[in-house]
C-alpha positions as CSV (number, residue, x, y, z in Angstrom):
1,M,76.1,96.5,113.7
2,T,79.0,94.1,112.1
3,P,80.5,92.2,115.0
4,Q,84.7,92.6,114.5
5,S,86.4,90.3,112.5
6,T,88.1,87.4,114.6
7,K,92.0,88.2,114.6
8,K,93.3,84.9,112.8
9,T,97.3,83.4,113.3
10,F,98.8,82.2,109.8
11,G,102.1,80.4,109.1
12,Y,104.0,80.4,106.3
13,I,107.1,78.0,105.6
14,R,109.9,77.8,102.7
15,V,112.3,75.2,101.3
16,S,114.7,76.3,98.3
17,T,113.9,73.5,96.7
18,V,111.3,70.4,95.6
19,A,113.7,67.9,97.0
20,Q,113.6,69.0,100.5
21,N,110.6,68.9,103.2
22,L,108.3,71.1,105.1
23,D,107.5,69.2,107.5
24,R,110.1,70.1,110.1
25,Q,108.7,73.5,109.6
26,T,104.9,72.3,109.6
27,D,105.6,70.4,112.7
28,A,107.0,73.8,114.7
29,L,103.7,76.1,113.3
30,V,101.4,73.4,114.1
31,A,102.7,72.7,118.1
32,Q,101.7,76.7,118.0
33,G,97.9,75.9,118.1
34,I,98.6,77.0,113.8
35,H,96.1,75.0,112.2
36,A,97.9,73.1,109.2
37,S,94.8,74.3,106.7
38,D,96.0,78.0,107.5
39,I,99.9,77.0,107.0
40,F,101.2,78.6,103.7
41,S,104.1,76.7,101.9
42,D,105.9,77.5,98.9
43,K,108.6,74.9,97.6
44,L,111.4,77.4,95.4
45,S,114.7,79.0,95.6
46,G,113.7,82.8,97.8
47,A,115.7,84.3,94.8
48,R,112.9,83.2,92.6
49,Q,110.6,86.8,92.4
50,S,107.1,84.8,92.1
51,R,105.8,82.9,95.2
52,P,102.3,81.3,95.0
53,G,102.2,80.6,98.5
54,L,102.8,84.1,99.9
55,D,101.2,86.0,97.4
56,A,98.0,83.1,98.1
57,L,98.3,84.4,102.0
58,L,99.0,87.9,101.8
59,R,95.8,88.2,99.5
60,V,93.7,86.7,102.5
61,V,95.6,88.2,106.2
62,R,94.0,91.1,107.9
63,P,94.4,93.7,109.8
64,G,95.0,92.4,113.5
65,D,96.7,89.3,112.1
66,T,99.9,87.6,113.0
67,I,102.3,85.5,110.5
68,T,103.9,82.9,112.1
69,V,107.4,82.5,110.4
70,Q,110.2,79.7,111.6
71,S,112.5,82.6,110.5
72,L,112.0,85.8,109.3
73,D,114.4,85.1,106.2
74,R,111.4,82.6,104.9
75,L,109.6,86.0,104.0
76,G,112.0,87.2,101.5
77,R,114.1,86.8,98.6
78,T,116.9,88.9,99.8
79,A,118.0,91.3,103.3
80,L,116.2,94.2,102.0
81,H,113.1,91.9,100.3
82,V,112.1,90.4,103.8
83,L,112.3,94.4,105.1
84,Q,110.2,95.8,102.7
85,T,107.9,92.8,103.8
86,I,107.7,93.2,106.8
87,A,107.2,96.7,106.3
88,D,104.8,96.1,104.0
89,L,102.7,93.7,106.3
90,H,103.3,96.3,109.7
91,E,101.9,99.5,107.8
92,R,99.0,96.9,106.8
93,D,98.5,96.2,110.6
94,I,99.5,92.6,110.6
95,A,102.0,91.3,113.4
96,V,104.7,89.3,112.0
97,R,105.9,86.4,114.6
98,S,109.3,84.5,114.4
99,L,110.0,81.0,116.4
100,K,113.4,81.9,116.1
101,D,115.1,83.5,119.0
102,G,115.7,87.5,118.7
103,E,113.4,87.5,115.7
104,D,110.2,87.8,117.1
105,L,108.6,91.5,116.3
106,T,105.2,91.0,118.3
107,S,107.4,91.2,121.3
108,T,107.1,94.9,123.0
109,T,111.6,94.6,121.8
110,G,109.8,93.7,118.0
111,R,107.3,96.0,117.7
112,L,110.1,98.8,118.0
113,L,112.6,96.6,115.5
114,A,109.4,96.3,113.1
115,G,109.0,100.2,113.5
116,I,113.0,101.2,112.8
117,I,112.1,97.7,109.4
118,V,109.6,100.0,108.2
119,H,111.8,103.0,108.0
120,I,114.7,101.5,106.5
121,A,112.4,100.2,103.9
122,E,110.6,103.5,103.4
123,W,114.2,105.0,102.6
124,E,115.1,102.9,100.4
125,R,112.0,103.2,98.4
126,N,112.6,106.7,98.8
127,M,116.8,106.4,97.3
128,N,115.2,104.1,94.3
129,A,113.1,106.8,93.5
130,E,116.3,109.9,93.4
131,R,118.9,107.5,91.6
132,V,116.5,106.9,88.8
133,A,115.2,110.6,89.0
134,E,119.2,111.5,88.6
135,A,119.5,109.3,86.2
136,R,116.7,110.8,84.1
137,A,117.8,114.0,84.2
138,A,121.1,113.3,83.7
139,R,120.0,111.7,80.1
140,A,117.9,115.3,79.3
141,S,120.8,117.3,80.5
142,R,122.7,115.4,78.2
143,A,120.2,115.5,75.4
144,Q,120.1,118.8,75.4
145,A,123.7,119.2,75.2
146,G,123.9,117.5,72.0
147,E,125.5,114.5,73.2
148,Q,124.3,111.5,71.0
149,V,122.0,108.8,73.4
150,A,122.6,105.5,72.8
151,G,120.0,104.0,69.9
152,R,119.7,107.0,68.8
153,P,120.7,107.1,65.0
154,R,123.9,109.1,63.8
155,T,123.6,112.6,62.5
156,A,123.5,112.8,58.5
157,L,126.1,114.2,57.0
158,T,125.2,115.7,53.7
159,P,127.7,116.4,51.0
160,A,128.4,120.1,52.0
161,K,128.6,119.7,55.4
162,V,131.8,116.9,54.8
163,E,133.4,119.0,52.6
164,A,133.1,121.8,55.2
165,V,134.4,119.2,57.6
166,R,137.3,119.0,54.6
167,R,138.0,122.7,54.5
168,L,138.1,123.1,57.9
169,R,140.6,120.5,59.5
170,E,143.3,121.8,56.3
171,S,143.1,125.5,58.0
172,G,144.3,124.0,60.8
173,M,140.9,123.9,63.1
174,S,141.0,121.5,65.8
175,P,138.5,117.9,65.5
176,S,136.5,119.6,68.5
177,A,136.6,123.4,67.3
178,I,135.5,122.0,63.9
179,A,132.5,119.8,65.8
180,A,131.6,123.1,67.5
181,N,131.3,125.0,64.8
182,Q,129.7,122.7,62.3
183,G,126.7,121.7,65.4
184,I,127.8,118.4,65.3
185,S,129.8,115.0,67.0
186,R,133.2,114.9,67.0
187,A,132.6,111.3,66.0
188,S,131.0,113.0,63.1
189,V,133.9,114.6,62.3
190,Y,136.0,111.7,62.0
191,R,133.8,110.0,59.9
192,A,133.7,113.2,57.3
193,L,137.0,113.2,57.3
194,E,137.3,109.2,56.1
195,H,134.4,110.1,53.8
196,H,136.5,112.8,52.0
197,Q,139.8,110.3,52.6
């Protein structure tokens, strides 16, 4: 029978520029009993996507472990990214503890807050998926209606088509009616008329 693995507490610290010092955050975590070798760090802007220190930590932590930070904003580049990171850790059964007052997610109130955060992050993911699906459906609908999609080549105007557009226009038909009659866009109608002139 394999013995149950011991729960561990890791630390994560981050500063926004190379010029800034990590010592204050390191000292705060060491004072909480976290060994220096278990503290992962990054020296870069929170706006950057890749953070090697946090990525390495996320590969090491296991269910039941705890990640301690000085404040929750160290975990993400935006408020939404912080929420999503916390939600992902919560789903992996990894606790998040902040030394900043009111941010400890390992307390009773904090666990309730973590549950709310999970639902907010899930809601945001669903909203993003819906926006992508709606945009895709709108593009497909426009394509079926015969509208020109950005980046696609213009409809070819044959000499016969140009002549037909000219005759219909001379008969008094509007550009919109000509477009519908000939199965082309209004822009193609105007191009045909310009070509004739």
